[in-house]
PAVO-455211 format. One record per residue: x, y, z of N, C-alpha, C in turn. Coordinates in pm, whole numbers, plus 50000, padded with zeros to 5 digits. Example, Ala and Ser with C-alpha at 12.3 -4.5 7.8 and 13.67 -1.06 7.14 Angstrom:
2
513194943150780512304955050780513204967050780/512854977550708513674989450714512905000350787/
This chain:
225
260117429093719261477429693778262317418593714/263547422193672264397411493620265777413793635/266697407093568268157408593592268767421493552/267967430193471268437443093428267537453793476/268097464193537267357475493577266827482893458/265607488793461265147497293351266007509093338/266797512993436267807524393418268857520893319/269077507993296270037503893193269347503793052/269167515193006268327516292881268997509292761/270227507392761270927500592654270467485492644/270427479192766270327463792765268887459192810/268167468192876266847463992933265897460092824/265217448192842264227443392741262877449892777/262487460092695261337467392720260017459992691/260127448292634258907439992605258427432192726/259287431792829258937424492951258087433493041/257077427593109256257434293204256287427693334/256377435793447256407429993584255007422493603/255157412593692253997404393726253287412093839/251987414493837251237422193920251047413194056/251047420894167250767414394296249297410794306/248957398094311247587393194310247497379794380/247087380394507246977367794580245867358594527/244837364194469243817355394407244307347594293/245107354194207245707347794088246777336994138/247547340494240248467330994297247747318794339/246667320894417245957309494475245287300594365/244887307294262244257299994149245337290794082/246487295994065247617288693994248027277194090/248107279194214248457268594311247447257494306/246127261194301245147250694295245197242594167/245577248794057245757241693931246797230893943/247827232994032248867222594054248567213594172/247257213494214246917204194323247037208494461/247397221194483247467226594621246027230594662/245847230894796244537234894847244707241294979/243757250395010243757257295144242977249195248/243557246295360242817238895457242987246195590/241927253995638241837261195757243047271495763/243307278695648244287288295651245727282595624/245807269295604247127263095578247107257195437/248127260695354248257255695219248797241595222/248187231895159248607218595155248837213795008/249797203794985250037199094857249127187394824/249347181494716248447169794673248397159394773/249467156994851249537145894946249127150295084/248687163495100248237167895222249347173995317/250527174995268251597181295350251417196595348/251607201995463251657217095482252797222895410/252637233695343253757240695275254537249195371/255787244995394256657252995494257997252295436/258697263195440260187264195402260857276195470/262177276095469262957285895526263677294595428/263857307095458264667316495382265777320995466/267077318695414268237323795493268687336895425/269177345095519269827358095476270847362395576/271637372495541272797375795634272287384595751/272697380395869272337387495988273027401895994/272307411296047272877424496055272547433395939/272037427195830271617435495722270087438595734/269777450195788268487453695831267467453495710/267967457895595267107458595478266727444395432/267667435195424267287421295395266387414595493/266697417495619265907411895725264387416795715/264227429395688262837434795676262137428895541/262967427895437262457421695314261957407495338/262777400195408262427385995445261207384795519/260977395295610259777395195693258567398995608/258687407095513257637411695425257257399495336/258207391995287257977379295208257197369595297/257627368095423256977358695512255487363295531/255267375795545253897380595564253037378395442/253637381595323252847380195199252497365495167/253437356395190253157342695166252237336195272/252177341595384251227337595489249747339095437/249597349295349248267352095293247727341395207/248697332495149248227321195065248567308695139/248647308995273248717296995356250117290795373/251207297895324252547291895337253207296895461/253917287895533254627291595647256077293495608/256637304695627258037307795593258807311195718/259907304495746260797306895853261927314795805/262197326795869263317335095837264487331895924/265567328395860266777323995937267947333495901/268497339996000269627348995967270917342296010/271967343295921273207336495947274347347295933/275557344495995276667353395972277027350695818/277647360995764277877360595613278727348595570/279807344895635280557333395592279737320295588/278877318895689278017306195697277027306895587/276537318495552275557319295450276137315995317/277327321095283278017318095158278347303495145/278787297295263279087283095267277847274595230/276677278795274275487270595244275077272495097/275217284195037274747285294900275797282294796/277057279294837278127276194738278747262594761/278717257294881279407244794910278437233694960/277827235795067276927224795122275617224595057/275167236095004273777237394942272747233395038/272937235195171271957232295271271047244095299/270207245895208269237256795222268037254395126/266897261195156265657259995068265467273294991/265727284795053265687297494978266657306895043/267147315494960268147325095008267737339294957/267917349495049267757362895008269097370695001/269537373994888270827379994868270697390194752/271817397294728271847406894615273067404094526/272847403394399273907402494298274047415594233/275237421194218275457433994159276387432894032/275937437693924276807438393809277377451693800/278697452293815279417466193819279737470493675/279207462993579279487466193437278187467593365/278067477593280276707478293202276567466493104/277687460393060277607450192960277237436293030/276367428392963276007415793015277107405393030/278217407992953279377398792964279937399293103/279687409793182280177410393316279547400193412/278407393593368277827383293456277827369793388/278787366493310278737353793245278867342093346/279607345493464279707335093562278447331593639/277367339393616276047336493672275247328393576/275187333293444274277327593351274727314993283/276027313793261276537301193198276377289593297/275787278193252275537266693331276837261893403/277927265093344279187260293406279827270893497/279187282893511279687293693587279797290993732/280777297393799281067295493940279887300794027/279147311093978277987316294053276657312293995/276637301593915275347295693859274667288893977/273677294994035273167290594164271927281894157/271547277594042270507267494037271077255793944/270787244093990271447231793925272967234393924/273597237094046275007240994054275907229094025/277137232293984278197221993964277867211693862/277077216493754276697206493654277787206493543/277947194293481278967192493379278417197693245/277157196793230276497201593115275147207493151/274477215093070273157221393102272167210493151/271597212593261270597202993312269247203993233/268987215593179267687217493110267887223992976/266907222892888266987228692752267047244292761/266367250792857266397264992868267737269492917/268387261893002269747265893042270717264992927/270567254892845271397253092721271147265092632/269917270192620269717281092532270337293992591/270237295592719270887307192784272327306192757/273037294592775274477292992735274757297592593/273877293392507274087297192363273987311992344/272847318292400272657332392382273717341092447/274147336992563275237344692632276547344492558/276877332892507278097332092426277947339792292/276727339892240276527346692113276557362192135/276037366992239276177381092263277607385992298/278327376392362279707379592399280717379692267/280237372392169281187371592053280757379391928/279487383591929279027391091817279627405291813/279837410591695280367424091680279247434391667/278197429791600277077439691571276247440791704/276007452991743275247455391871273807449391867/273197451091750271757446491738271727430591761/272697424291708272757409391737272987406691883/273817413791949274097412292086272817415392170/272117426692140270967430092212269857420092192/269697414592071268637404392045268897391592128/270277388092138270597375292209270287377892366/270707389592415270517391092560269047394892596/268327400192500266847401192517266217387492536/266677377792452266157364192462266527358192603/267757360992654268067356492783267067360892896/266807374592887265897380492978264497374192968/264077371192847262787364192828262777350992896/263857343492879263887329792938263927330893088/264647340193145264717342093284263367345893348/262677354293274261297358893316260287347093314/260497337193222259587325893211259927314593308/261197312093325261657300593411261917304293557/262157317093583262367321893725263387314393803/264607314093757265657307493841265897316293963/265747329493946265737338994059264407346594061/264017350294185262917359194200263467373494233/263367382594140263917395594157262867404794231/263507411894329262647419694419262687434694401/263957439794401264057454394381265327458094290/265197469694238266377475994171266657488794257/267877489394312268157500894401268187514094321/267727524894388267957537894342269387542094354/269927549394270271307555094280271177570094303/271447574894429271237588694459272627594694495/272897606794439274217612894462273977627494499/274707632494599274617646794633275997652994603/276017664094522277217670294475277207684594511/278357690194563278417704594600278337712994478/277757724494495277747733794383279157739594355/280107737194441281487741694416282177732494318/281647720894291282287711394210281917712194056/282877711093969282557712293832282987698993756/282297695793659282657683393579281907670993631/281047672593721280357660693777279277654993684/279307642693666278287635893583277907622093651/277057622793761276657610893831276057600493743/276337587993766275787576593689275187566893786/274547556093731273827546693809274787535693871/275937533693807276847523393845277857528293949/278297519794037279337524094134280737524694062/281527535094103281247546594193280487557594119/279267559994163278327568394093278867582494072/279637587594162280057601594153281537603394111/282337593494141283787594894116284387587594004/283517582193914284017573893802284797582393708/284627595393698285457604293614286227614193700/286837608893805287477617493902288547626293842/289177621293727290197629393665289737642593600/288407643093587287807654793526287087664093635/287037660093742286417667993851287297679493895/286727690593921287577702593967286667712494037/287347720694120286577731294185286227742294089/285037747694101284697759294011285697770894050/286057778093942287157788593955286817798894059/285537803794054285157814594149285257809994292/284777797394312284747790694446286187788394491/286957783594396288377780794431289157793094477/288907804494404289617816894442289067821394576/287847819694603287317824694731287867817294849/288247804794819288747796094928290237798894949/290927805694861292327807894879292617817894985/
């Protein structure tokens, strides 16, 4: 799972593979970094119990359920996760102004097939760059490389060059994990048989993007007169 849905066949990096769910592998990697399980509680090198909070917006039943599932999954490796629901304005204030949070569960939507539509997320100077925020220059070498690749794909004329640059961005994101991607939504559309010219797509508005070409089928239209 990454920043591009497999449904976006033009830009999705097919060389990337999702990480399998494996609590034993997760525990092994934690132990390599000095964590240890103590009577069902995961502790760090200094003996502190691992505990943190995830904030999400109240009233969104899907995110609340997802946060609960994350809470249950991480409990299996001894982590205590507190789920905190906030009204949306308070949530946005925490992740964009005060930065008073440990983890947040939200959704980012690119309404454009083209990666240039999310420059404000990937550029280190972007308004929605949500890790190492408000930095004057890239905090890390990999952020600097993302800056370079995003600008390269935005300025190149040749599509192959653009694709190679954004493929590299996806590889860096998969390796460094600034975000943990959870789901890609299904796009489902129901269309009446009386409608002609419909070509549903995965981006919003899925059904009405070509509204100027939609029309009632002639036989149906006459029957309705």
